[in-house]
N, C-alpha and C positions, 0 to 999 in steps of 0.2 A: 379789461376783459377777464383777466385771471381772477381779480377780486370778485367780479360778478358771479363767476363759476363757483368760487369758494362759498360765497354767500348763499347761492342756490343749493349747493350740496349740503351745507350746514342746516339750512332751513328744512330740506327734505329729511335729513337725518333726525332732526328734532321732532318733526311731525310724525315720522314713522315710530320713534320711540314713544311719543305721546299716545299713538294709536295702540301700540302693543300694551302699554300701561293700562289703557282704557279696557282692552279686552280682558286682561288678567284680573281686573277689579270688577268686571260686570257680574250681574246676578245670575244665579243658577236658573235654568229653564223650569225645573220642577220646584213648586212652592215648598218652603221649608217645613210647613205643617204636614205635608205628605211624607217628606223624608223622616220626620220625627214620629211617624206612624200614628198620628192623631186621627187620620182618615183612612178608610178603606175605599177602594174604588175599582172600577173595571168596566168591561163591555156589557151591553144589554143585548138580549135576543128575545124574539117572540113572534107570534103570528096571530092574526085574527081570522076567524072562519065565519062563513055565513050559515044560514039555516040548513043548507044541503051538505055542509061539511067542507065545502071548497074554501081554500085560502083566499081571503080578500086582500089582506095586507101583510107584508113582511116588515118586522120591526127590528131595528138595531139602534145602537147608540152607546152612550157612556153614562156612568153614574158615580156619585161620591157620597160617602156617608160617615157620620160619627156615631152611628148606632152599632158600636162594637162591644166586645165583652166588658170593657171597663165602664160602659154606660150602665150596665146592669149591676146594681149594688147588692142584690140578694136574689135568692132563688125561690121566693114565695110565689104564690099564684099571681099576685099583682106585683109587678116589678117596679122598684124605685126608679124614677126617671132622672134623678139628679138635677143637673142644671141645663137640661136640653133647651135649646132656643129654637126659634124659627130657622129652618134651614138645616135640620139634622140629616136630611136626605135631599139630594138634587140629582136631576137626570136630564139628558138631552135624548129625545126619542125620535128617531128618523123612521118615517113610514114610506113604503114604496109598494106599488102594485106588483104582483108576480111577473107581469109582462114588462116591468122596468119603467112604467109611467107613473105620473102623479106624485113624484118624490117631494116630500116636505118634512119639516121638523117641528116638534113640540118640545116644550120644556116643562119639567115638574120642579117647582121651586117652593120655598117657604113652607116646607113640611113641618107642621107643628104636632108633636106627639101629645095625644089626649090621654091615652092609657096604653099599657103594655102587659101582656101575659106570657107566661112561659109554659110551653106544652111539655108536660112530663114525659109523654111517650117518645117524642123525637128530640127533646131538649132544645127545640127551636124557640125563638122568641117572636111574638107578633106585636108590632107597634101599630096602633090605630090612631089616626089623626086626620088632619086636613092639609091640603096643599093648594097651590096655585098652578093651573095648567094653562099654557098658552094655546089659544085656538085662533082660527082665522078671524073671528070677530073681536078678538082681544082676549085678555086673560080672564079665565074663569076662576074665581076665588072660593076658598072654603070648600073645596071638593073632597068628600070623604075618600081617604086613601089608606090602604093597609100595606105595610112592609113587613114581610116575614123573613127573619134572618135565621139561617141554619145554625146549628150549634157550633160548628167550626168556622163560621163566617165566610164560607166559600160560595154560598148561594143566597141571594136576596130575591124574594118574589114580590113583585109590585102589583097591587090590584087597585085600579082607579074605578070609582063608582061609575058604572056605565051610564045610568040615567042622568047623572049630573053633568055629563059632557055630551049629551045627546047621542049616546052610543057611538061616538067617533072611533073608539078603540075596540068596538064590537060589544056583544052582549055579555060576555064573561071574559074580560081581558085579563090575561096573566102575562106579565113581562118578567123575564128572568135576568137578574144581574149576576155576573160571575166575578168573584174577587180576582184582581190582578195578582199574579205571582210576585211576592216580595223581591225575587231575584231581578225583576224588571227595573226596579228603582234603585238598586245598589249602584254606587259609583264605580266606574271601571278602574 
């Protein structure tokens, strides 16, 4: 009986040490490319209004982008796009009626930059391209999409061509992305 207790105690001790070892070797919850500042990311906010000016939908969500300062290699009128690939900007856009009903989510993926220009007045950069937007009937591909990045990269303005998505986001949709404060991702 004492041998059985000793064997059980040793087995429990070894399994606990194995578990602690597993925890200490597990991956970080934040992807390393975010920690290396390859991406900028943050929350989204916006509203859509009808013809009378009343709010139809409240929009929120999250976004991630590699459209940062090191994307732009010069400050000429047409910006060099470097090696941008599909997916330079991604977003999850949640929509909900002001009364709290009809909540649903769309994604903006596969953003491909076709051209970019820098606004001399505001020093912002506008990236024009296409993206895939998830809709009820399936993904809508090659949707004209514009992302405007403020000079300090704190605000990204997203415009999805209204007609291409059957005005789902309204007639003149503007969705704002706010960069997350780098303090949020520093290790404690």
